[in-house]
N, C-alpha and C positions, 0 to 999 in steps of 0.2 A: 504494500499499499504506499503510496507517495506521501512524503512528509508534508504537513501542513504549514504554510507560510506563517511567520510571526506577524501579529497584528501591528500595524503602523503605530498605534498608540504606545505599545511596549517598547518599540524601537526608540521612540522619542524620549521616553522615560529613561532608558539606559544611557542615551547620549548625554542628557541633562545631569543625571546623578554622577556620571563619571568625572565631572568637573567640579564636584562639590568641594574637593579639597582646595582648589584654587579660589573658591568663593568664600569659604568659611574656615579653612585650615590656617596653618602657621605661615604659609606663603614661602616656606623654604623648599628648594629643589629636593626631589626625592633623594633619600640617603644622606642629606646634609645634617649636621648637628646644630642645635640651637646656639645662638651667640650668647656666651656667658655674660652676666651682669658684671660691670667694672668693680674691682675689689679696691677699697680704700688702701692707700699706701702711706707709710711713714716717710717723711722727708729724709733723704740720705744724710748722714752726719757730715759736717764740714770739718769737725775736729771732735775729739772725745767729749761727749756731753753737749755738743753744740750743733744746731741745725740752722737752716735758713729762717726758721720761725723763732729763733732765740736760744737762750740757755735752757736746756731741758734737764741737765743734771749738773748742778754747780759743783758737787763734790768730785765727780769724774774730771771736769774740766780743771779744777784746782789741782788735783793730783797729777793730771797730765803735765801741767806746768812744772810741778816739783820733779817728775820723772825726767823731763826734758833737760832740767838744770843738773840733776844728779849725775856726776861723772863727767861734766862738761866744763871746759874752761871758758870763762867769759868775763866781760867787764860790764858793770852796771853803773849808769850815770843817773843821778837824781837831783833835782832842784825843787825846793819848796820856797814860795814867796808868800809871806803873811802881811797883808795890807791892812792897816788900821788908820785911824784919824790923824796920826802923827808921823806917818811914813810906812815904809816897807822893810821887814826883816827878811833876808835871804839866807837860805841854808843850802849849801852845795855839798854833795856827797858823791864820792867815787868808790866802788868796791871792785876789786880784782879777785877772782876766784880760780884756783887751779883745778885741774881735773881730779885731784885727790881730795878736794874740799878745803884745803888750806886757803885762807882768805886774808886780805889786808884791805882795810877801809880808811878813808880820810874824810873828814867833815871840816867845813869852814863856815863861819857865820860872819855876815857883813850887813851893812845897812843900819839906818836908824828906825827901828821898827816900833810897832805899838807896845811892845813889851821888852823889858830888858832881859839880857841873858848873861850868865856868869861865865859862859864858855866862848872862847874865840876859835879854837880848833882842837880837833883830837885826831889821833891815829890809833887804830885798833887792828891787832894781829890775832887771827883765830886759827887755832890748830886743834883738831878734835873737839873736845868739849870745854876747852880752856881759851879765854881771850885775855890778851895783855893790852892794856889801854894807857896811852900817854895823852893827858889833856892839858892844854894851855888855857888858863883862866884869864878872865878880863883884867884881873889885877896884876897880871904878869907872871904869877906863880905857875909852876908846872907840877902835875900830879901823875904818878904812875900807879896803876892798880892791876891786880890779877883778878879776872872776873870769870863767872861761869856762863856758858852760852847754850842756846838751843836753836833749832831752825827758825823759830818764830820770834826770836829776841830781836831787839833793835840793833844788835851787832851783826846780824846776818839777814839783810833786807832783801826784798823782791819776791818773797814767797807767800806771805800771808795776805797782803793787800788785794791781789786779784780775787781771792776767795771771798773777802768781805763784799766786794763790789758784785760778783756773780750772785751772791745769796740775797743781797738787798735790792738790787735794781732790776729793771726790765729793759732789754736791749733790742734795738733794730740791728740786723746783720746784713752785711754786704760783702761780696767777694771783691778784693782788690787785685793787684797785679801779682803774678806768681802764685805762691802759696799763702799769701797774706789775707786774712779775714778781719774785717773791721766791725767792731761792736760799738754802737753809739746808744747812750742812754735815751729811752723813749720818753721819759718824763722824770722831773726831779724826784729824788728819794732821800731817805735818811740813813745814817750809819749809827751803829751803837757805841762807837768809840772813834777817837781821832786817828789820823794816819800819819802824824808827824812827830818829830822829837819834842814838840811843845805840848803841854797838857792843856787841852781844850774841852769845851762842852762837846757832846755828841754832834757831829756834823749834820747840817740841815741844808735843803735845796742843793743837793749833790747832783752834779752832772759829770759824766765820765765818758772817755773814748779809749777803747782797748784794741790793740792790734795783735792778733795771735796767728801762729802758723798752724798747718794741718795737724801737727803733733801736739798742739796745745801750748806751745812756748809763747809766753807774753813778751813780744819784741818791743812794743811801745805802750805807754799808759799815761793818761793825763786825767786829773780829777780836780774839780773846782767846787768849793762849797762855802757856806756861812757857818761861823762858829763864834764862841767867845772865849777869851782868855781872862779870867777873873771877871771884872765888870766891863771889859772892853770888847766890843764887837769887831770881828776881823773877817776878812775874805781870804781864803786860802786857795792857792793853786799849786798842785804837785804835778811834776812831769818826771817820767823815767823811761829809760831805754836799756835794752840788753843786747849786747854784741858778742856772739860767740867768737872766740879768737884764741890763739895760743897764749897762755899766760903762765909765767913762772913767778911764784911767790916765795920770797925769802924773808926771814924774820928781821926786823930792824935791829940795829946794833944794841939798842937799850933793852931787848927782851932777853932775860936770863937763859943761858944755854945749859940744859940739864944733861 
Protein backbone atom coordinates (compact mmCIF):
# COMPACT_ATOMS: atom_id res chain seq x y z
CA UNK A 1 0.00 0.00 0.00
CA UNK A 2 1.43 3.44 -0.92
CA UNK A 3 2.53 5.79 1.90
CA UNK A 4 0.17 8.60 2.68
CA UNK A 5 1.58 12.10 2.16
CA UNK A 6 2.08 14.28 5.33
CA UNK A 7 -0.51 16.99 5.66
CA UNK A 8 0.72 20.44 4.72
CA UNK A 9 -0.20 21.77 8.16
CA UNK A 10 2.16 19.30 9.88
CA UNK A 11 5.03 20.30 7.59
CA UNK A 12 4.52 23.96 8.45
CA UNK A 13 4.55 23.18 12.19
CA UNK A 14 7.83 21.26 11.87
CA UNK A 15 9.50 24.08 9.97
CA UNK A 16 8.41 26.70 12.51
CA UNK A 17 9.34 24.72 15.61
CA UNK A 18 12.81 23.88 14.25
CA UNK A 19 13.69 27.56 14.58
CA UNK A 20 12.46 27.98 18.14
CA UNK A 21 15.99 27.88 19.55
CA UNK A 22 16.87 30.93 17.49
CA UNK A 23 13.76 32.77 18.64
CA UNK A 24 13.67 31.84 22.32
CA UNK A 25 17.02 30.18 23.16
CA UNK A 26 20.46 31.56 24.21
CA UNK A 27 21.37 32.69 20.73
CA UNK A 28 24.70 30.83 20.95
CA UNK A 29 25.82 28.74 17.98
CA UNK A 30 25.32 25.02 18.45
CA UNK A 31 28.04 23.47 20.58
CA UNK A 32 29.40 26.81 21.96
CA UNK A 33 29.78 27.45 25.71
CA UNK A 34 28.05 30.41 27.38
CA UNK A 35 30.22 33.49 28.03
CA UNK A 36 31.26 33.50 31.72
CA UNK A 37 30.41 36.53 33.85
CA UNK A 38 33.39 38.81 34.59
CA UNK A 39 35.14 38.00 37.88
CA UNK A 40 36.15 40.98 40.08
CA UNK A 41 39.95 41.23 40.29
CA UNK A 42 42.22 42.73 42.95
CA UNK A 43 44.51 45.48 41.63
CA UNK A 44 48.04 44.09 41.20
CA UNK A 45 50.52 45.23 43.84
CA UNK A 46 52.92 48.03 42.93
CA UNK A 47 55.03 47.29 46.01
CA UNK A 48 54.45 45.07 49.07
CA UNK A 49 51.23 46.30 50.69
CA UNK A 50 50.67 48.98 48.02
CA UNK A 51 48.33 49.06 45.01
CA UNK A 52 47.08 51.79 42.68
CA UNK A 53 44.20 52.26 45.14
CA UNK A 54 46.53 53.15 48.01
CA UNK A 55 48.21 51.54 51.01
CA UNK A 56 46.38 48.26 51.65
CA UNK A 57 48.79 46.83 54.24
CA UNK A 58 50.80 49.43 56.16
CA UNK A 59 52.80 46.83 58.09
CA UNK A 60 53.92 44.99 54.94
CA UNK A 61 54.99 48.23 53.30
CA UNK A 62 56.85 49.35 56.44
CA UNK A 63 58.61 45.97 56.73
CA UNK A 64 59.53 46.11 53.04
CA UNK A 65 61.43 49.35 53.63
CA UNK A 66 63.25 47.80 56.58
CA UNK A 67 64.20 44.73 54.54
CA UNK A 68 65.41 46.90 51.68
CA UNK A 69 67.70 48.78 54.07
CA UNK A 70 68.98 45.70 55.92
CA UNK A 71 72.35 44.64 54.56
CA UNK A 72 72.45 47.65 52.24
CA UNK A 73 75.01 50.45 52.31
CA UNK A 74 73.41 53.87 51.93
CA UNK A 75 73.47 57.53 52.86
CA UNK A 76 70.42 59.23 54.32
CA UNK A 77 70.05 63.02 54.23
CA UNK A 78 67.41 64.81 56.30
CA UNK A 79 66.53 68.44 56.85
CA UNK A 80 63.98 69.79 59.34
CA UNK A 81 62.82 73.42 59.27
CA UNK A 82 60.78 74.65 62.24
CA UNK A 83 59.21 78.03 61.52
CA UNK A 84 57.73 80.18 64.25
CA UNK A 85 56.85 83.82 64.84
CA UNK A 86 60.48 84.81 65.50
CA UNK A 87 62.31 82.91 62.78
CA UNK A 88 63.20 79.44 61.54
CA UNK A 89 65.29 76.79 63.22
CA UNK A 90 67.03 74.36 60.83
CA UNK A 91 68.30 70.90 61.73
CA UNK A 92 70.45 69.12 59.12
CA UNK A 93 71.32 65.49 59.50
CA UNK A 94 73.41 63.05 57.45
CA UNK A 95 73.65 59.35 58.25
CA UNK A 96 75.98 56.93 56.48
CA UNK A 97 75.31 53.21 56.98
CA UNK A 98 77.59 50.39 55.89
CA UNK A 99 76.29 47.03 54.70
CA UNK A 100 77.15 45.44 58.07
CA UNK A 101 74.93 47.96 59.89
CA UNK A 102 77.72 50.12 61.33
CA UNK A 103 76.59 53.74 61.05
CA UNK A 104 77.79 57.25 61.65
CA UNK A 105 75.51 60.27 61.85
CA UNK A 106 76.10 63.99 62.05
CA UNK A 107 73.62 66.67 63.08
CA UNK A 108 73.95 70.44 62.98
CA UNK A 109 71.59 73.15 64.20
CA UNK A 110 71.40 76.64 62.70
CA UNK A 111 69.10 79.62 62.47
CA UNK A 112 67.25 81.79 64.93
CA UNK A 113 64.26 79.61 65.57
CA UNK A 114 61.08 79.85 67.59
CA UNK A 115 62.71 77.89 70.41
CA UNK A 116 66.19 77.79 71.80
CA UNK A 117 68.36 74.69 71.65
CA UNK A 118 71.25 73.69 73.88
CA UNK A 119 72.91 71.68 71.07
CA UNK A 120 74.92 73.08 68.16
CA UNK A 121 76.02 69.79 66.60
CA UNK A 122 76.74 66.19 67.37
CA UNK A 123 78.35 63.10 65.85
CA UNK A 124 77.11 59.63 66.70
CA UNK A 125 78.79 56.36 65.83
CA UNK A 126 76.66 53.20 66.01
CA UNK A 127 78.04 49.65 66.11
CA UNK A 128 75.70 46.79 67.01
CA UNK A 129 73.64 47.97 70.00
CA UNK A 130 76.05 50.66 71.22
CA UNK A 131 76.19 54.30 70.17
CA UNK A 132 79.02 56.66 71.00
CA UNK A 133 77.97 60.31 70.95
CA UNK A 134 80.00 63.52 70.98
CA UNK A 135 77.89 66.67 71.38
CA UNK A 136 78.96 70.28 71.10
CA UNK A 137 76.72 72.46 73.25
CA UNK A 138 75.66 76.02 72.63
CA UNK A 139 77.83 77.17 75.54
CA UNK A 140 80.94 75.78 73.83
CA UNK A 141 81.36 72.65 75.97
CA UNK A 142 81.70 69.19 74.43
CA UNK A 143 80.17 66.07 75.97
CA UNK A 144 80.98 62.45 75.03
CA UNK A 145 78.58 59.65 76.01
CA UNK A 146 78.08 55.94 75.51
CA UNK A 147 74.43 55.22 74.65
CA UNK A 148 72.25 52.23 73.79
CA UNK A 149 70.47 52.07 70.45
CA UNK A 150 67.63 50.32 68.66
CA UNK A 151 66.26 50.35 65.13
CA UNK A 152 63.69 53.00 65.99
CA UNK A 153 65.86 55.19 68.22
CA UNK A 154 66.68 58.74 67.14
CA UNK A 155 70.23 57.54 66.53
CA UNK A 156 69.19 55.30 63.64
CA UNK A 157 66.73 57.31 61.56
CA UNK A 158 64.83 56.52 58.39
CA UNK A 159 62.88 53.44 59.41
CA UNK A 160 60.07 54.38 61.79
CA UNK A 161 58.67 57.52 60.12
CA UNK A 162 57.29 55.90 56.92
CA UNK A 163 55.23 53.47 59.00
CA UNK A 164 53.76 56.35 61.02
CA UNK A 165 52.60 57.99 57.81
CA UNK A 166 51.27 54.81 56.17
CA UNK A 167 49.14 53.98 59.21
CA UNK A 168 47.74 57.48 59.77
CA UNK A 169 47.18 58.88 56.27
CA UNK A 170 45.26 58.12 53.09
CA UNK A 171 47.28 58.35 49.87
CA UNK A 172 46.77 58.81 46.15
CA UNK A 173 49.21 56.66 44.19
CA UNK A 174 50.80 57.31 40.80
CA UNK A 175 53.54 55.60 38.83
CA UNK A 176 56.60 57.76 38.20
CA UNK A 177 59.55 57.02 35.91
CA UNK A 178 61.33 53.69 36.21
CA UNK A 179 60.40 51.78 39.34
CA UNK A 180 59.49 54.92 41.32
CA UNK A 181 55.98 55.11 42.82
CA UNK A 182 54.66 58.36 44.30
CA UNK A 183 52.26 58.54 47.26
CA UNK A 184 50.57 61.90 47.90
CA UNK A 185 48.36 62.43 50.94
CA UNK A 186 44.74 62.66 49.83
CA UNK A 187 43.69 64.82 52.80
CA UNK A 188 45.30 66.37 55.89
CA UNK A 189 45.68 63.98 58.83
CA UNK A 190 47.12 63.76 62.34
CA UNK A 191 50.03 61.88 63.88
CA UNK A 192 50.17 60.65 67.45
CA UNK A 193 53.71 61.96 68.03
CA UNK A 194 56.28 64.32 66.54
CA UNK A 195 58.80 63.40 63.86
CA UNK A 196 61.80 65.56 64.78
CA UNK A 197 64.43 65.94 67.49
CA UNK A 198 62.33 68.69 69.09
CA UNK A 199 59.59 67.73 71.52
CA UNK A 200 56.30 69.03 70.09
CA UNK A 201 52.60 68.43 70.50
CA UNK A 202 51.15 65.72 68.20
CA UNK A 203 51.31 66.98 64.59
CA UNK A 204 48.08 68.17 62.95
CA UNK A 205 47.19 69.23 59.39
CA UNK A 206 49.81 66.76 58.16
CA UNK A 207 50.52 66.45 54.44
CA UNK A 208 53.07 64.04 53.03
CA UNK A 209 54.71 62.93 49.81
CA UNK A 210 56.57 59.61 49.68
CA UNK A 211 58.51 58.08 46.80
CA UNK A 212 59.06 54.32 47.03
CA UNK A 213 60.52 51.70 44.72
CA UNK A 214 58.87 48.41 43.75
CA UNK A 215 60.63 46.62 46.62
CA UNK A 216 59.22 49.14 49.12
CA UNK A 217 62.38 51.20 49.70
CA UNK A 218 61.54 54.80 50.63
CA UNK A 219 63.80 56.90 48.41
CA UNK A 220 62.30 60.32 49.17
CA UNK A 221 59.94 61.65 51.81
CA UNK A 222 58.58 65.06 52.74
CA UNK A 223 56.19 65.94 55.58
CA UNK A 224 54.66 69.29 56.55
CA UNK A 225 52.50 69.91 59.61
CA UNK A 226 51.43 72.27 62.39
CA UNK A 227 52.40 71.70 66.02
CA UNK A 228 53.35 73.56 69.18
CA UNK A 229 56.59 73.74 71.14
CA UNK A 230 55.49 74.74 74.60
CA UNK A 231 53.08 77.61 74.02
CA UNK A 232 54.60 78.55 70.65
CA UNK A 233 52.82 77.51 67.44
CA UNK A 234 55.20 76.26 64.75
CA UNK A 235 55.09 74.99 61.18
CA UNK A 236 57.38 72.01 60.58
CA UNK A 237 58.72 70.75 57.26
CA UNK A 238 60.83 67.58 57.11
CA UNK A 239 62.50 66.22 53.97
CA UNK A 240 64.69 63.16 53.66
CA UNK A 241 66.24 61.06 50.92
CA UNK A 242 68.04 57.72 50.77
CA UNK A 243 70.81 56.99 48.29
CA UNK A 244 72.10 53.40 48.11
CA UNK A 245 75.86 53.66 47.62
CA UNK A 246 79.14 52.09 48.68
CA UNK A 247 79.81 53.27 52.22
CA UNK A 248 82.71 52.50 54.53
CA UNK A 249 82.23 53.60 58.13
CA UNK A 250 85.14 53.90 60.52
CA UNK A 251 84.94 54.95 64.16
CA UNK A 252 86.00 58.52 64.93
CA UNK A 253 89.29 58.81 66.79
CA UNK A 254 87.47 59.79 70.02
CA UNK A 255 85.60 56.44 70.20
CA UNK A 256 87.40 54.08 72.63
CA UNK A 257 88.86 51.01 70.97
CA UNK A 258 88.16 47.81 72.87
